[in-house]
C-alpha positions, 0 to 999 in steps of 0.5 A, a space after each residue: 922203951 921206944 918203938 923203932 918208928 919213934 926212934 927214926 924220928 929222933 934227932 941227934 941220937 947218941 949212945 953205945 949200941 947193944 943188940 940182943 935177940 935182934 936180926 941186925 948187927 950193931 954196926 948196921 943200926 948205927 949207920 941206919 939210925 945215925 947214932 953217935 958214940 957216947 960214954 954213958 948212954 946206951 941204946 939196946 935193940 931187942 925183940 919181945 913178944 909184941 915185936 922189936 923195940 929199943 931201950 934207952 939207958 944211961 949210967 948214973 953212977 960209976 964205981 
């Protein structure tokens, strides 16, 4: 999990964007954070009690 401020500092972001309980659309987030497509990496944007955050995830095994 990373905050949105930390996500802005990262370079060469890649992943499919998933949005749940977040005010912006996935297309806008891809442009804003310059996120490239990826086959097995995901970035989930969501809201918690403490504020907004992003979760980076990776598929390890395919079935």
